[in-house]
VOPATOR-146342 format. One record per residue (C-alpha): residue number from 1; z, x, y. Coordinates in pm, whole numbers, always signed. Layout:
+-----+--------+--------+--------+
! seq !      Z !      X !      Y !
+-----+--------+--------+--------+
! NUM !      Z !      X !      Y !
...
+-----+--------+--------+--------+
//
This chain:
+-----+--------+--------+--------+
! seq !      Z !      X !      Y !
+-----+--------+--------+--------+
!   1 !     +8 !     +3 !     +9 !
!   2 !   -127 !   +149 !   +327 !
!   3 !   +161 !   +207 !   +589 !
!   4 !     -1 !    -19 !   +843 !
!   5 !    +44 !   -310 !   +555 !
!   6 !   +387 !   -226 !   +496 !
!   7 !   +478 !   -228 !   +909 !
!   8 !   +323 !   -621 !   +907 !
!   9 !   +527 !   -711 !   +578 !
!  10 !   +783 !   -641 !   +741 !
!  11 !   +746 !   -713 !  +1101 !
!  12 !   +672 !  -1078 !   +895 !
!  13 !  +1013 !  -1066 !   +723 !
!  14 !  +1262 !  -1304 !   +954 !
!  15 !   +982 !  -1290 !  +1169 !
!  16 !  +1116 !  -1205 !  +1514 !
!  17 !  +1450 !  -1140 !  +1449 !
!  18 !  +1602 !   -811 !  +1530 !
!  19 !  +1562 !   -506 !  +1349 !
!  20 !  +1939 !   -470 !  +1233 !
!  21 !  +1931 !   -820 !  +1146 !
!  22 !  +1652 !   -764 !   +888 !
!  23 !  +1813 !   -425 !   +795 !
!  24 !  +2159 !   -605 !   +692 !
!  25 !  +1975 !   -890 !   +505 !
!  26 !  +1781 !   -618 !   +274 !
!  27 !  +2096 !   -484 !   +256 !
!  28 !  +2252 !   -768 !    +78 !
!  29 !  +2006 !   -837 !   -130 !
!  30 !  +1993 !   -456 !   -262 !
!  31 !  +2404 !   -422 !   -294 !
!  32 !  +2478 !   -756 !   -442 !
!  33 !  +2322 !   -692 !   -826 !
!  34 !  +2499 !   -342 !   -788 !
!  35 !  +2848 !   -498 !   -726 !
!  36 !  +2743 !   -736 !   -994 !
!  37 !  +2703 !   -458 !  -1256 !
!  38 !  +3004 !   -221 !  -1087 !
!  39 !  +3364 !   -463 !   -997 !
!  40 !  +3143 !   -828 !  -1186 !
!  41 !  +3089 !  -1130 !  -1081 !
!  42 !  +3421 !  -1244 !   -906 !
!  43 !  +3422 !   -960 !   -634 !
!  44 !  +3065 !  -1020 !   -571 !
!  45 !  +3109 !  -1400 !   -557 !
!  46 !  +3334 !  -1333 !   -262 !
!  47 !  +3087 !  -1108 !   -111 !
!  48 !  +2823 !  -1331 !   -121 !
!  49 !  +3059 !  -1642 !    +67 !
!  50 !  +3088 !  -1325 !   +355 !
!  51 !  +2708 !  -1278 !   +369 !
!  52 !  +2675 !  -1640 !   +376 !
!  53 !  +2907 !  -1676 !   +658 !
!  54 !  +2736 !  -1391 !   +852 !
!  55 !  +2394 !  -1573 !   +857 !
!  56 !  +2555 !  -1902 !   +959 !
!  57 !  +2716 !  -1674 !  +1269 !
!  58 !  +2443 !  -1551 !  +1382 !
!  59 !  +2204 !  -1837 !  +1338 !
!  60 !  +2099 !  -1851 !  +1704 !
!  61 !  +1932 !  -1499 !  +1605 !
!  62 !  +1782 !  -1666 !  +1303 !
!  63 !  +1818 !  -1986 !  +1154 !
!  64 !  +1989 !  -1976 !   +796 !
!  65 !  +1774 !  -2155 !   +573 !
!  66 !  +1565 !  -1832 !   +503 !
!  67 !  +1812 !  -1536 !   +523 !
!  68 !  +2094 !  -1790 !   +350 !
!  69 !  +1828 !  -1918 !   +111 !
!  70 !  +1724 !  -1560 !    -13 !
!  71 !  +2069 !  -1513 !    -70 !
!  72 !  +2116 !  -1850 !   -325 !
!  73 !  +1815 !  -1723 !   -480 !
!  74 !  +1920 !  -1397 !   -534 !
!  75 !  +2238 !  -1548 !   -694 !
!  76 !  +2085 !  -1779 !   -926 !
!  77 !  +1825 !  -1491 !  -1062 !
!  78 !  +2121 !  -1239 !  -1117 !
!  79 !  +2313 !  -1517 !  -1331 !
!  80 !  +2581 !  -1624 !  -1110 !
!  81 !  +2504 !  -1963 !  -1090 !
!  82 !  +2277 !  -2183 !  -1273 !
!  83 !  +1988 !  -2407 !  -1140 !
!  84 !  +2134 !  -2726 !  -1296 !
!  85 !  +2462 !  -2623 !  -1101 !
!  86 !  +2271 !  -2628 !   -789 !
!  87 !  +2092 !  -2971 !   -897 !
!  88 !  +2450 !  -3142 !   -964 !
!  89 !  +2616 !  -3034 !   -610 !
!  90 !  +2288 !  -3151 !   -461 !
!  91 !  +2272 !  -3480 !   -664 !
!  92 !  +2695 !  -3549 !   -614 !
!  93 !  +2638 !  -3510 !   -237 !
!  94 !  +2265 !  -3741 !   -225 !
!  95 !  +2433 !  -3965 !     +2 !
!  96 !  +2487 !  -3712 !   +273 !
!  97 !  +2110 !  -3557 !   +169 !
!  98 !  +2019 !  -3965 !   +258 !
!  99 !  +2236 !  -3976 !   +564 !
! 100 !  +2077 !  -3702 !   +687 !
! 101 !  +1731 !  -3730 !   +567 !
! 102 !  +1718 !  -4090 !   +745 !
! 103 !  +2019 !  -4144 !   +977 !
! 104 !  +1940 !  -3888 !  +1214 !
! 105 !  +1577 !  -3986 !  +1267 !
! 106 !  +1746 !  -4355 !  +1313 !
! 107 !  +1958 !  -4220 !  +1599 !
! 108 !  +1605 !  -4030 !  +1761 !
! 109 !  +1461 !  -4385 !  +1813 !
! 110 !  +1780 !  -4511 !  +1962 !
! 111 !  +1773 !  -4215 !  +2237 !
! 112 !  +1619 !  -4465 !  +2530 !
! 113 !  +1967 !  -4639 !  +2508 !
! 114 !  +2194 !  -4377 !  +2476 !
! 115 !  +2113 !  -4203 !  +2737 !
! 116 !  +2129 !  -4457 !  +2933 !
! 117 !  +2477 !  -4540 !  +2841 !
! 118 !  +2602 !  -4184 !  +2837 !
! 119 !  +2387 !  -4111 !  +3171 !
! 120 !  +2617 !  -4440 !  +3265 !
! 121 !  +2960 !  -4289 !  +3212 !
! 122 !  +2879 !  -3970 !  +3270 !
! 123 !  +2786 !  -4060 !  +3672 !
! 124 !  +3034 !  -4338 !  +3670 !
! 125 !  +3345 !  -4163 !  +3517 !
! 126 !  +3379 !  -3859 !  +3801 !
! 127 !  +3744 !  -3678 !  +3680 !
! 128 !  +3638 !  -3434 !  +3371 !
! 129 !  +3953 !  -3497 !  +3207 !
! 130 !  +3903 !  -3819 !  +3174 !
! 131 !  +3529 !  -3786 !  +3068 !
! 132 !  +3629 !  -3562 !  +2805 !
! 133 !  +3907 !  -3773 !  +2676 !
! 134 !  +3652 !  -4026 !  +2670 !
! 135 !  +3408 !  -3794 !  +2434 !
! 136 !  +3681 !  -3722 !  +2186 !
! 137 !  +3861 !  -4051 !  +2180 !
! 138 !  +3540 !  -4231 !  +2067 !
! 139 !  +3422 !  -3970 !  +1836 !
! 140 !  +3756 !  -4040 !  +1683 !
! 141 !  +3752 !  -4408 !  +1654 !
! 142 !  +3369 !  -4407 !  +1563 !
! 143 !  +3424 !  -4116 !  +1309 !
! 144 !  +3705 !  -4342 !  +1152 !
! 145 !  +3498 !  -4604 !  +1037 !
! 146 !  +3171 !  -4474 !  +1069 !
! 147 !  +3025 !  -4160 !   +970 !
! 148 !  +3124 !  -3834 !  +1154 !
! 149 !  +2723 !  -3712 !  +1111 !
! 150 !  +2612 !  -3976 !  +1250 !
! 151 !  +2852 !  -3980 !  +1526 !
! 152 !  +2757 !  -3622 !  +1565 !
! 153 !  +2390 !  -3691 !  +1585 !
! 154 !  +2468 !  -3910 !  +1868 !
! 155 !  +2622 !  -3610 !  +2040 !
! 156 !  +2368 !  -3425 !  +1983 !
! 157 !  +2092 !  -3637 !  +2102 !
! 158 !  +2275 !  -3731 !  +2455 !
! 159 !  +2313 !  -3354 !  +2495 !
! 160 !  +1961 !  -3247 !  +2444 !
! 161 !  +1877 !  -3526 !  +2683 !
! 162 !  +2070 !  -3462 !  +2972 !
! 163 !  +1984 !  -3087 !  +2931 !
! 164 !  +1607 !  -3153 !  +2948 !
! 165 !  +1624 !  -3412 !  +3213 !
! 166 !  +1768 !  -3141 !  +3431 !
! 167 !  +1575 !  -2857 !  +3313 !
! 168 !  +1262 !  -3028 !  +3422 !
! 169 !  +1371 !  -3081 !  +3758 !
! 170 !  +1475 !  -2711 !  +3773 !
! 171 !  +1156 !  -2575 !  +3672 !
! 172 !   +992 !  -2745 !  +3926 !
! 173 !   +852 !  -3028 !  +3768 !
! 174 !   +898 !  -3436 !  +3809 !
! 175 !  +1143 !  -3625 !  +3546 !
! 176 !   +840 !  -3767 !  +3375 !
! 177 !   +677 !  -3464 !  +3309 !
! 178 !   +523 !  -3467 !  +2956 !
! 179 !   +519 !  -3115 !  +2750 !
! 180 !   +765 !  -2959 !  +2894 !
! 181 !   +952 !  -2639 !  +2677 !
! 182 !  +1325 !  -2714 !  +2797 !
! 183 !  +1376 !  -2429 !  +2549 !
! 184 !  +1242 !  -2191 !  +2820 !
! 185 !  +1371 !  -2041 !  +3131 !
! 186 !  +1070 !  -1844 !  +3249 !
! 187 !   +981 !  -2146 !  +3456 !
! 188 !  +1357 !  -2216 !  +3641 !
! 189 !  +1335 !  -2150 !  +3989 !
! 190 !  +1654 !  -1844 !  +4114 !
! 191 !  +1780 !  -2113 !  +4313 !
! 192 !  +1864 !  -2340 !  +4000 !
! 193 !  +2030 !  -2028 !  +3783 !
! 194 !  +2361 !  -2052 !  +3875 !
! 195 !  +2407 !  -2430 !  +3809 !
! 196 !  +2159 !  -2433 !  +3482 !
! 197 !  +2443 !  -2193 !  +3326 !
! 198 !  +2758 !  -2427 !  +3439 !
! 199 !  +2549 !  -2740 !  +3317 !
! 200 !  +2526 !  -2564 !  +2978 !
! 201 !  +2912 !  -2488 !  +2976 !
! 202 !  +3005 !  -2838 !  +3091 !
! 203 !  +2806 !  -2976 !  +2831 !
! 204 !  +2949 !  -2727 !  +2570 !
! 205 !  +3299 !  -2840 !  +2643 !
! 206 !  +3154 !  -3202 !  +2612 !
! 207 !  +3034 !  -3154 !  +2294 !
! 208 !  +3306 !  -2940 !  +2142 !
! 209 !  +3546 !  -3156 !  +2247 !
! 210 !  +3336 !  -3493 !  +2095 !
! 211 !  +3272 !  -3294 !  +1757 !
! 212 !  +3677 !  -3219 !  +1727 !
! 213 !  +3700 !  -3583 !  +1791 !
! 214 !  +3495 !  -3643 !  +1452 !
! 215 !  +3762 !  -3458 !  +1282 !
! 216 !  +4057 !  -3586 !  +1420 !
! 217 !  +3902 !  -3992 !  +1348 !
! 218 !  +3772 !  -3866 !  +1025 !
! 219 !  +4077 !  -3790 !   +829 !
! 220 !  +4215 !  -4121 !   +918 !
! 221 !  +4029 !  -4377 !   +685 !
! 222 !  +3864 !  -4367 !   +345 !
! 223 !  +3535 !  -4390 !   +489 !
! 224 !  +3554 !  -4123 !   +761 !
! 225 !  +3473 !  -3828 !   +521 !
! 226 !  +3336 !  -3810 !   +204 !
! 227 !  +3608 !  -3621 !    +86 !
! 228 !  +3828 !  -3912 !   +178 !
! 229 !  +3658 !  -4171 !    -23 !
! 230 !  +3612 !  -3921 !   -323 !
! 231 !  +4051 !  -3853 !   -279 !
! 232 !  +4108 !  -4231 !   -232 !
! 233 !  +3852 !  -4354 !   -562 !
! 234 !  +4121 !  -4118 !   -788 !
! 235 !  +4427 !  -4238 !   -645 !
! 236 !  +4309 !  -4559 !   -678 !
! 237 !  +4378 !  -4638 !   -306 !
! 238 !  +4213 !  -4941 !    -99 !
! 239 !  +4106 !  -4908 !   +295 !
! 240 !  +4522 !  -5021 !   +419 !
! 241 !  +4694 !  -4816 !   +163 !
! 242 !  +4516 !  -4531 !   +249 !
! 243 !  +4515 !  -4554 !   +582 !
! 244 !  +4902 !  -4609 !   +603 !
! 245 !  +4960 !  -4367 !   +347 !
! 246 !  +4759 !  -4098 !   +588 !
! 247 !  +4925 !  -4199 !   +913 !
! 248 !  +5238 !  -4001 !   +872 !
! 249 !  +4999 !  -3709 !   +928 !
! 250 !  +4727 !  -3831 !  +1120 !
! 251 !  +4855 !  -4022 !  +1407 !
! 252 !  +5087 !  -3723 !  +1527 !
! 253 !  +4738 !  -3485 !  +1482 !
! 254 !  +4611 !  -3765 !  +1706 !
! 255 !  +4802 !  -3761 !  +1967 !
! 256 !  +4860 !  -3396 !  +2003 !
! 257 !  +4460 !  -3307 !  +1928 !
! 258 !  +4391 !  -3574 !  +2232 !
! 259 !  +4659 !  -3397 !  +2450 !
! 260 !  +4500 !  -3053 !  +2366 !
! 261 !  +4188 !  -3175 !  +2497 !
! 262 !  +4379 !  -3328 !  +2831 !
! 263 !  +4532 !  -2930 !  +2851 !
! 264 !  +4243 !  -2731 !  +2789 !
! 265 !  +4047 !  -2910 !  +3075 !
! 266 !  +4311 !  -2871 !  +3309 !
! 267 !  +4419 !  -2493 !  +3198 !
! 268 !  +4045 !  -2389 !  +3196 !
! 269 !  +4069 !  -2220 !  +2932 !
! 270 !  +3834 !  -2037 !  +2684 !
! 271 !  +3499 !  -2194 !  +2813 !
! 272 !  +3698 !  -2585 !  +2888 !
! 273 !  +3729 !  -2742 !  +3231 !
! 274 !  +3384 !  -2647 !  +3362 !
! 275 !  +3249 !  -2935 !  +3624 !
! 276 !  +2955 !  -3086 !  +3641 !
! 277 !  +2735 !  -2918 !  +3901 !
! 278 !  +2652 !  -3116 !  +4209 !
! 279 !  +2331 !  -3030 !  +4151 !
! 280 !  +2267 !  -3177 !  +3856 !
! 281 !  +2486 !  -3470 !  +3937 !
! 282 !  +2238 !  -3512 !  +4145 !
! 283 !  +1955 !  -3469 !  +3965 !
! 284 !  +2088 !  -3702 !  +3673 !
! 285 !  +2149 !  -3986 !  +3980 !
! 286 !  +1768 !  -3972 !  +4122 !
! 287 !  +1697 !  -3973 !  +3713 !
! 288 !  +1917 !  -4278 !  +3696 !
! 289 !  +1772 !  -4464 !  +3969 !
! 290 !  +1427 !  -4398 !  +3890 !
! 291 !  +1449 !  -4513 !  +3539 !
! 292 !  +1621 !  -4843 !  +3663 !
! 293 !  +1324 !  -4904 !  +3950 !
! 294 !  +1065 !  -4882 !  +3661 !
! 295 !  +1185 !  -5060 !  +3444 !
! 296 !   +948 !  -5354 !  +3323 !
! 297 !   +979 !  -5648 !  +3093 !
! 298 !   +830 !  -5403 !  +2787 !
! 299 !  +1110 !  -5124 !  +2874 !
! 300 !  +1375 !  -5389 !  +2893 !
! 301 !  +1286 !  -5507 !  +2587 !
! 302 !  +1274 !  -5200 !  +2404 !
! 303 !  +1649 !  -5156 !  +2583 !
! 304 !  +1766 !  -5491 !  +2408 !
! 305 !  +1616 !  -5407 !  +2046 !
! 306 !  +1769 !  -5082 !  +2066 !
! 307 !  +2129 !  -5217 !  +2177 !
! 308 !  +2106 !  -5510 !  +1889 !
! 309 !  +1974 !  -5256 !  +1617 !
! 310 !  +2279 !  -5008 !  +1692 !
! 311 !  +2497 !  -5298 !  +1652 !
! 312 !  +2357 !  -5409 !  +1349 !
! 313 !  +2426 !  -5005 !  +1229 !
! 314 !  +2781 !  -5067 !  +1361 !
! 315 !  +2814 !  -5336 !  +1179 !
! 316 !  +2634 !  -5195 !   +811 !
! 317 !  +2823 !  -4872 !   +848 !
! 318 !  +3219 !  -5047 !   +947 !
! 319 !  +3146 !  -5299 !   +624 !
! 320 !  +2963 !  -5037 !   +398 !
! 321 !  +2711 !  -5263 !   +284 !
! 322 !  +2486 !  -4989 !   +157 !
! 323 !  +2482 !  -4636 !   +182 !
! 324 !  +2489 !  -4467 !   +499 !
! 325 !  +2159 !  -4337 !   +435 !
! 326 !  +2001 !  -4683 !   +332 !
! 327 !  +2110 !  -4811 !   +685 !
! 328 !  +1962 !  -4509 !   +870 !
! 329 !  +1600 !  -4599 !   +704 !
! 330 !  +1670 !  -4981 !   +818 !
! 331 !  +1741 !  -4856 !  +1138 !
! 332 !  +1396 !  -4634 !  +1106 !
! 333 !  +1247 !  -4981 !  +1017 !
! 334 !  +1358 !  -5188 !  +1287 !
! 335 !  +1346 !  -4992 !  +1518 !
! 336 !   +959 !  -4853 !  +1511 !
! 337 !   +876 !  -5226 !  +1383 !
! 338 !   +990 !  -5373 !  +1752 !
! 339 !   +936 !  -5120 !  +1962 !
! 340 !   +562 !  -5070 !  +1888 !
! 341 !   +568 !  -4705 !  +1700 !
! 342 !   +354 !  -4688 !  +1405 !
! 343 !   +179 !  -4438 !  +1403 !
! 344 !   +210 !  -4145 !  +1170 !
! 345 !   +245 !  -3863 !  +1431 !
! 346 !   +494 !  -4088 !  +1658 !
! 347 !   +742 !  -4124 !  +1340 !
! 348 !   +698 !  -3715 !  +1218 !
! 349 !   +912 !  -3629 !  +1563 !
! 350 !  +1229 !  -3802 !  +1435 !
! 351 !  +1283 !  -3598 !  +1120 !
! 352 !  +1187 !  -3269 !  +1274 !
! 353 !  +1558 !  -3223 !  +1425 !
! 354 !  +1709 !  -3343 !  +1020 !
! 355 !  +1492 !  -3176 !   +769 !
! 356 !  +1567 !  -2800 !   +803 !
! 357 !  +1942 !  -2840 !   +826 !
! 358 !  +1902 !  -3079 !   +472 !
! 359 !  +1736 !  -2768 !   +357 !
! 360 !  +2009 !  -2568 !   +487 !
! 361 !  +2250 !  -2774 !   +303 !
! 362 !  +2108 !  -2786 !    -39 !
! 363 !  +2109 !  -2383 !    -13 !
! 364 !  +2493 !  -2439 !    +89 !
! 365 !  +2509 !  -2658 !   -242 !
! 366 !  +2426 !  -2328 !   -419 !
! 367 !  +2700 !  -2104 !   -265 !
! 368 !  +2899 !  -2376 !   -359 !
! 369 !  +2781 !  -2358 !   -689 !
! 370 !  +2904 !  -1989 !   -744 !
! 371 !  +3201 !  -2102 !   -609 !
! 372 !  +3209 !  -2307 !   -879 !
! 373 !  +3116 !  -2150 !  -1176 !
! 374 !  +3283 !  -1790 !  -1119 !
! 375 !  +3585 !  -2015 !  -1067 !
! 376 !  +3634 !  -1815 !   -682 !
! 377 !  +3929 !  -2063 !   -600 !
! 378 !  +4094 !  -2139 !   -919 !
! 379 !  +4360 !  -1791 !   -872 !
! 380 !  +4452 !  -2005 !   -570 !
! 381 !  +4528 !  -2312 !   -745 !
! 382 !  +4688 !  -2176 !  -1014 !
! 383 !  +4923 !  -2040 !   -753 !
! 384 !  +5024 !  -2318 !   -590 !
! 385 !  +5019 !  -2595 !   -864 !
! 386 !  +5304 !  -2321 !  -1039 !
! 387 !  +5497 !  -2355 !   -700 !
! 388 !  +5832 !  -2589 !   -649 !
! 389 !  +5769 !  -2904 !   -600 !
! 390 !  +5943 !  -2914 !   -230 !
! 391 !  +5708 !  -2672 !   -104 !
! 392 !  +5374 !  -2787 !   -332 !
! 393 !  +5259 !  -3011 !    -11 !
! 394 !  +5290 !  -2793 !   +231 !
! 395 !  +5151 !  -2497 !    +56 !
! 396 !  +4871 !  -2746 !    -97 !
! 397 !  +4781 !  -2856 !   +278 !
! 398 !  +4774 !  -2447 !   +432 !
! 399 !  +4538 !  -2337 !    +86 !
! 400 !  +4309 !  -2637 !   +107 !
! 401 !  +4276 !  -2554 !   +458 !
! 402 !  +4205 !  -2181 !   +408 !
! 403 !  +3995 !  -2226 !   +138 !
! 404 !  +3773 !  -2544 !   +393 !
! 405 !  +3767 !  -2285 !   +648 !
! 406 !  +3546 !  -2085 !   +400 !
! 407 !  +3361 !  -2363 !   +180 !
! 408 !  +3229 !  -2700 !   +185 !
! 409 !  +3573 !  -2923 !   +221 !
! 410 !  +3413 !  -3210 !    -39 !
! 411 !  +3413 !  -2884 !   -298 !
! 412 !  +3765 !  -2810 !   -212 !
! 413 !  +3889 !  -3144 !   -216 !
! 414 !  +3702 !  -3208 !   -521 !
! 415 !  +3842 !  -2921 !   -755 !
! 416 !  +4215 !  -2994 !   -615 !
! 417 !  +4215 !  -3375 !   -659 !
! 418 !  +4049 !  -3326 !   -978 !
! 419 !  +4362 !  -3004 !  -1116 !
! 420 !  +4610 !  -3264 !   -947 !
! 421 !  +4489 !  -3559 !  -1116 !
! 422 !  +4487 !  -3333 !  -1483 !
! 423 !  +4836 !  -3281 !  -1392 !
! 424 !  +4961 !  -3597 !  -1353 !
! 425 !  +4760 !  -3762 !  -1700 !
! 426 !  +4931 !  -3428 !  -1850 !
! 427 !  +5308 !  -3542 !  -1709 !
! 428 !  +5317 !  -3206 !  -1549 !
! 429 !  +5381 !  -3413 !  -1265 !
! 430 !  +5526 !  -3785 !  -1141 !
! 431 !  +5301 !  -4048 !   -958 !
! 432 !  +5509 !  -3996 !   -645 !
! 433 !  +5414 !  -3651 !   -640 !
! 434 !  +5099 !  -3705 !   -744 !
! 435 !  +5053 !  -3893 !   -374 !
! 436 !  +5215 !  -3650 !   -172 !
! 437 !  +4978 !  -3365 !   -310 !
! 438 !  +4649 !  -3610 !   -246 !
! 439 !  +4760 !  -3671 !    +77 !
! 440 !  +4825 !  -3299 !   +131 !
! 441 !  +4464 !  -3226 !    +17 !
! 442 !  +4302 !  -3491 !   +255 !
! 443 !  +4448 !  -3375 !   +557 !
! 444 !  +4431 !  -2999 !   +477 !
! 445 !  +4022 !  -3024 !   +375 !
! 446 !  +4001 !  -3246 !   +717 !
! 447 !  +4193 !  -3087 !   +983 !
! 448 !  +4240 !  -2673 !   +949 !
! 449 !  +3852 !  -2697 !   +875 !
! 450 !  +3747 !  -2753 !  +1246 !
! 451 !  +3816 !  -2330 !  +1232 !
! 452 !  +3450 !  -2256 !  +1198 !
! 453 !  +3141 !  -2437 !  +1113 !
! 454 !  +3068 !  -2379 !   +796 !
! 455 !  +3458 !  -2591 !   +764 !
! 456 !  +3303 !  -2951 !   +863 !
! 457 !  +2923 !  -3038 !   +785 !
! 458 !  +2961 !  -3165 !  +1156 !
! 459 !  +2996 !  -2903 !  +1294 !
! 460 !  +2753 !  -2705 !  +1052 !
! 461 !  +2472 !  -2982 !  +1232 !
! 462 !  +2573 !  -2914 !  +1575 !
! 463 !  +2553 !  -2523 !  +1502 !
! 464 !  +2219 !  -2609 !  +1354 !
! 465 !  +2082 !  -2839 !  +1571 !
! 466 !  +1805 !  -2858 !  +1827 !
! 467 !  +2121 !  -2838 !  +2110 !
! 468 !  +2281 !  -2554 !  +2066 !
! 469 !  +1997 !  -2268 !  +2155 !
! 470 !  +1971 !  -2447 !  +2484 !
! 471 !  +2327 !  -2476 !  +2568 !
! 472 !  +2352 !  -2104 !  +2395 !
! 473 !  +2609 !  -2251 !  +2130 !
! 474 !  +2662 !  -1994 !  +1903 !
! 475 !  +2924 !  -1945 !  +1618 !
! 476 !  +3138 !  -1719 !  +1787 !
! 477 !  +3164 !  -1918 !  +2050 !
! 478 !  +3263 !  -2238 !  +1856 !
! 479 !  +3487 !  -2054 !  +1676 !
! 480 !  +3683 !  -1935 !  +1985 !
! 481 !  +3610 !  -2285 !  +2155 !
! 482 !  +3768 !  -2488 !  +1841 !
! 483 !  +4058 !  -2194 !  +1826 !
! 484 !  +4327 !  -2395 !  +1987 !
! 485 !  +4241 !  -2719 !  +1817 !
! 486 !  +4287 !  -2499 !  +1460 !
! 487 !  +4638 !  -2431 !  +1555 !
! 488 !  +4761 !  -2789 !  +1698 !
! 489 !  +4542 !  -2959 !  +1424 !
! 490 !  +4661 !  -2718 !  +1153 !
! 491 !  +5019 !  -2675 !  +1283 !
! 492 !  +5121 !  -3038 !  +1358 !
! 493 !  +4974 !  -3160 !  +1034 !
! 494 !  +5130 !  -2858 !   +808 !
! 495 !  +5462 !  -3009 !  +1008 !
! 496 !  +5404 !  -3378 !   +930 !
! 497 !  +5356 !  -3297 !   +537 !
! 498 !  +5638 !  -3118 !   +557 !
! 499 !  +5865 !  -3375 !   +720 !
! 500 !  +5723 !  -3711 !   +639 !
! 501 !  +5547 !  -3612 !   +269 !
+-----+--------+--------+--------+
//
């Protein structure tokens, strides 16, 4: 092979990613087989987890699907996980895959209504503290009855909408300009650069408050997170029973989380407390006035249809009339049929946001398959189960929290609740102890996992979404901004488990 061909292959490998990043990925791929031979699959499995987290942490350098996918493929080739196990993980999480494929696309067709409503809120509520609290509380309430990923999709859509409106004007274009690339800052006027950076910081803080809100609400109810339903099914709890059993932990955590939101905005630390720039507010006000002025019977009819379908969506999700993804497909059909969107290329744009993340999630399931087959969490589980009954709930909370920061919290909950149910069936623990441990598992997998994007699917979705590179929301920045919430949610949750459970 000629030198020019070799150079071209290297340039094509992971595209425009930095050379050091490419070298790191190649190094991972080369060292993993050597580790497997020398130190065995257990240590190699933990190294693989670290490598995969590296790809997530540098998602703005290279979308994690490609480098993470290469690591997953190598793990399967090396025999660290079977393809059948990966398939099983995907099938187990099929509802989540359906949700991402269809619900996120459904939200795309509702963006006019969302932008209209949230622009009203943004311009009406002048206090940043109150606005942040509203974002967090609304996200919490919706996540308790709907789904955290759906709520996150709404937040992402709103964030992109706000950003796109201002970016057009800052680039010297009109609000209605078509074909504008709001990911390119080359055309931004010098007078707008400072305001654009401040606006990015403003949106980052709002979206992070909202994302944490999905965790605050998602832990409270049987339907808030996928692992909640799994735990409730094994424990035999209904909706009310689940809520009441969790309340001694979840209610203090909810109050503490909302107070943390206010405190962060008051202190203005770790990227919080940034106000909406005056110029940006003026642009958004002009946009709202223009949209209201150009409203006509047809545009009003579209908003009415979107509002009606939004109501159907909330009712369908709250009553669990079907799988979330199927309700999302219904939303797509209704919105496109009644709003005249009938051409294939018009539909395609709606799926651009969710499908890359769906593919990334399946790659993540391959890493989870390695964790499962190599029993990477088994020593931790065995250690906790061997402890005295009086400290087990608190230790389960800590163990689940730490492991959920690294892995998928649904997987961690599945492993732990299965082990605890086995101990109950074997007569090793009483039913009262089982209930205590189940509460600790649920709260442990939901609360401390806000520490990292890979701990919460909603956080990972936000990190890899279209809005993250626009507002410069990197893995490291998310970890830093989530840090106070991690301590508060984890600390209050642990205290409540120790005192009340």
